[in-house]
N, C-alpha and C positions, 0 to 999 in steps of 0.2 A: 346315862349312856356315855361311853368313853369317847374321847376326841377323835381317835383314829378311825373307828367305824363311821363317825359323822363326816370326817373328811372324805372317806371313800364314797359315802353316799352323795356328798356334794359334787364330787367329780363325775359320778354317774349322771347326776341331774344335769350338769353342764353339757355332757356329751349328748344328752337327749334333746336339749334345746340349743341347737347349734347357732341358729340365727341370732337369738338373744345374746348368747355368749360372745358371738363375733362382734356385735356392736358395742357391748360393754368393754370388751378388750380393745377394740379399735380406738375408743375415746381416750383411754389411757396411753395407748401406743403413740398417738399423735402428740399428746401433751409432753410425754417424757422425751420423745425423739426431738421435738422442738427445743425443749429446755437443754438437753445435752448438746445439740448442734449449736445453739446460740452461744452457750458458755464457751465451748471449745473454739469456735470460730472467732468469738470476741477476744479471747486471750491471744490467739494467733495474730489477729488483726492489730491488737494493741502492740504486741512485740514488733510487728512489721512497721507500724507507724513510727514507733520510737526509734527503731534502727534507721529508718529512712531519714527521719528528722536529724538524728545525730550525724549521719553521713553528709546530709545536704546543708544543714544549718550549724549544728554544733552548739556549744555553750557560749561562744564568744563571737558570733557572726551577726551582721546586719544585712538583710537582703533589701535592696532598693529596686523596685519594679517601676517601669515607666508606665504610669497610669494603671491599667489593669492588665498589662501585657503578659504577666506571668501568672495571672489568676484565671480561674475557670471562666470561659466565655470570651476570652481575648481582651484586647485593649478597649478602653472606654473612649467615647467620642471626645472627652475633654483631656485625653492623655497628653502629657507634655513630652517633648523630645528629651532624651537622656544621651549625652555624648560621652565618649571616652575622655575627652579633654576636661569636662567639668567634673567627672568622677575623680580623675587624677588630681585636679586642683583641690577638691574637698579632702581627699586622702592626704595630700601634702600639708594641708592646713590643720589637720587634726593629729597631734602626736600619738593619740591613743590607737589610731589605725595602723596596724602592722603592715598588711598588704591588702590589695584589692584585686578582684577578678571580674572581668566583664562577662555578661550573660547575653547570649543570642543563640537561637535555635531555628532549625528548619525541619518541620515534621514531615515524615513520609516522603523523603526525597528518593527518586529512583537511582539506584547504584548498580553499575554493571561491571562485570569482569568476563570478557569473552561472551559466551552465550548465557552465562548465569546472571540472574538479576535478583534484586532484593529492594524492598522499601525500607528505608533506614532513617532514623532520626540523626540529623547532623548538628553537632554542638560546636560552637566557637569557643576557644579557650586561649589563654595567654601562656607564656612560658611558666607562669606561676600556678597553673591549673592543678598540677600534681599535688602541690602542697595545699592549695586552697580547698580542694575537694577530697583530699585524703585518698586518692585513687591513682595508683601508678600503673605500670605496665609489667606484664610477665615476660614479654620478649621484646627485643628492640629497645628503643629509647624515646623519651618525651622530646618534643621539638623545643628548640632554644629561642632566646630573644631575637637573634638575627633572622631566624625563620619567620617569626611574627612580623618583624619590621619590613621584610621584603615580600610579604604575602606568599610565602612558599607553598608550592603545590604538594603538601605532605598531609598524611592523615594517620591517626591511631584508630584501630578497628576493634570493635567488640567481638566477643566470642561467637555470639549468635550470627552476626553478619559474616564473620570469617568462615563459619561453617557453611552458610548458605552460598557463599561465593567461591570458596576454595576447597570445601570438603575437608579431606585430611591433609591437604598441602599446607606448608608454612606460608602465610601471606606476606611476611616481612620482606620488603624489597620489590614486591609485585606492584603493578599499576592497576588502578580502578578508575571508573568514570562516574562522577556525580553530576548527573545531567550531561552536559558536554564538556565538563571541566576534568581533565586528567589529574589524578593525585597518586603519589607514591606512598605505599604503606610503610611507615617507619617503626611501628610498634603495635602490640596487641594489648588491649586494656585488661586490667584485673577484672575477674568476674564480679558482677554486682547482683544479678538476679532481678526479680521484679520489685518495683517500688510500691508504696502504699496505694497507688492508683491502679495497680495491676499492669503497669507498663514494663516491658522487658528492657531493662537498662543495658543489656548486653547486645541489643540490636541497635547500636549506635556507632557513629563515626565522630571522632573529635579532631577538629582541624584548627589551625591558627585563626584567631578571631578576625584578623585582617583578611585572610583568605575567604572566610565565609561571607563577610560583609561586602568585599569588593568583587571577588571573582564569581561567587555563587549566588548571593542574594541581591547584590547591587543596592545596598542601603548604607546610610551614613550615621545611624543612631543605634543605640543599644536597647535591648528589651529590659535590661536591668544590670545590676552589679552586686557582687558580694564583698562586703568589707569585713575583714578579720580584725578584731580588737585584741590587743595584747593582754589586757587585764579583763577577765570575764565580769568583774564587779563594776566595770565602767561602761558596759554595753548600753544600758538604758540612757545614761547621760550623754553618751556619744551619739545615740540615735536622735536625741533632742537637737543636738548641734547639727547633725546631718540634715534633719528636717528644716531647721532654720536657714541653713546655707542654701539648700535647694530652693526654698521659697524666695529667697532674695535673688538668686540667679534667674529664676523663672518670672520675676517681677510680679508675684502674686499679692494682691491687696489682702488685708486682714479678713475681709468678709468672704473671700473666695476660698473654696476647698482646695486641698492639695491636688496637683495633677500628676502625682506619683504615689507610690504606696511603699511603706516600710514594714518589714517583718522582722521581729526580734525574738529571741528565745522565750521571753516572758509571754509574748502573744501565742507562740507555739504551745507553750504549757497550758494556756487557757483553752486553746483549741483541742488539745489532747484530753483535757479534763472533761470538756463537753462530750467528746466522742466516747470517753470512758463511761460517762453517765448513761449514754444511749446503749452502749454495748453490755453493761453490767447491771443496769437498773431497769430501764424501760423494756428492752427486748426480753429479758428473763421474766418480767412481770406479764408480758403478753403470753409467753409460754406457760406461765403458771395459771393464767386465766383459762387457757386451752385445757390444762390439766383439770382445773375445777369444773369446767364444762363437761369433761368426760365423767367426772364424779357425779354431776347432776344427771347425766344420761343413765349412769349405772343405777342411781337411786330410783329414777322413774321406772326403768325396766324391771327392777326388782320388786317395786310396789305392784306393778302389773303382774309379775310372776306370782306374788302372794295371792292376788285376787284369783288368778287362774288355778292355783293349787289348793284351794280351800278344802276340796274333798280329800286330797292326799294328807294335808295337815290334820284334818279332823280324824282321819283313820289312824294316823300315827299317835295322836293324843289318846284315842280310844284304846289303843293296845299298850299304853303305858309310857309313851314319850312325855317328858316334862316340858313345860313352857320354855325353860331355858335351853333345852336341847333343840327345840324348833328354832329359837332365836339364834343360837350358835351356828346351826346349819346355814341359815340365811346369810349370816355375817361371813362364814367360811366361803360360801359360794361367791359372794361379791368380792371378798379379798383375793380369792384365787384368780378370778378373771382380771382384776386390776393389776395384780402382781405379774401375771403372765403378759398383759399388755405393756406394763412398765419394763419388764425384761426385754421384750421384743423392741420396744421404743428406744431403750438405752443402746442396744446393739445397732439398731438402724441409725441412731444419732451419731454414734462413734464412727460407723462406716461412712456416713455422709460427710462428717467433718473431715475425716482423713482424705476422702476423695477430693473435696473442695480445696483443702490445704495443698494437696499435690498439684492441682491444676493452677492455683494462683501463687504457689511458692511460699505459703505461710508455714511458720514453724509451729505445728500443732501436734502435741502428744495426745495419746489416748486419754480422753477426759473422764477418768474413772471417778473423780470426785463428783462431777455433775451427774454421771450415770447413777452412782450410789444415792445421791440426793433425789434423783427422779424416782428410783425404786422405792426409797423410803416414803416419798410423798404419795406415790401411787398406792402403796400399801395402806398408808394412813387414810387416804381418801376413800379407798375401798372399804375399810372398816367403818368409817364415818357414813359412807353412802349406804352401807348395809344395816346401819343401826335402826333407822326409822322403819324400813320394811320388816326387820327382825322383831321389833316391838309390836308391830301390827300383827305379824304371824303368831307371836306368842300370846297375844291377847284374844285370839279366836277361841270361842267356846267349842268343845268337841261336838256337841249335839247340833249346834247351829251350823258348824262347818260341814257336817255330813248331810244336811238337808239339800 
């Protein structure tokens, strides 16, 4: 019997058994959709993480955090105080350190302009912030050292906050209120987008570090600092010196743990490596398990189908169908259902990945490679899942099957 008539017969059989066909198709759809989605989102998340790390840390920076102040969960109970004077002294004592930048933030501060309000992250910076963070202004200008020295009431505004407070108006020169503190907008920050945590970095205000600490937060210590090392090859050895000097200044005995935290590019690379392992090994394995589970469902349902169609198979054998024709039809039926599910899953996975990417600002292209891999796997699993039912159907004796 030719393959085309067998294929047509297989499609008619699938149409006659809609519920069984639906569940076989659904199993592969879920597996392929999960695989496509995971691979696409994983690649986009990896690019986002690396971009954010390069912008925030770079290849020659050391981040000093006061205790756990910059880490998830907030400061630890054993966090030591970190002052601008001691960071300045450390930077002056280490020739490898080119410049340093203080770190202090106030999350979700209420900002007003007339009747318009916004919840905005307020970041303290020095006159060196434009260079330290690699982020300048598109309009206006960055504040200077005298503005930092006198705790000037000035601010740089992000695009999102500017849009919420000013609409289409130019915010430069206008006055806003952060709490009850009036500030004059002197510049608009370059667009950044969302970071690796999904935070909109354009919903920010950058103010002089002294203004944030004295006028807005009323604190006298830093959450952290960023040290830029002139020679990237000397970052790790400089970090060792920074740790030694901070322990001496904080009078920590050898048996006591650090009351601060250092982050270096090498540590970031290890963190990214662990994230890459999760994104491109473990999660795809979970999706592959789901795909294999779909294949197991397909095999079970097709075995049940063979048992239900004994009479049909016996009749076809009696009128001249060969054992291999029966086996081929069962394999074609299973492969057709899994291929259909794989195609639908690939389309659903691509659409879901692009939708999530748009919401969280991830750079995700249509994951055709993952979709094609899912289709190939679903087809292979379909053929494999149909092999055992096909052999059982082909082994049926015509006389016994017709009883």
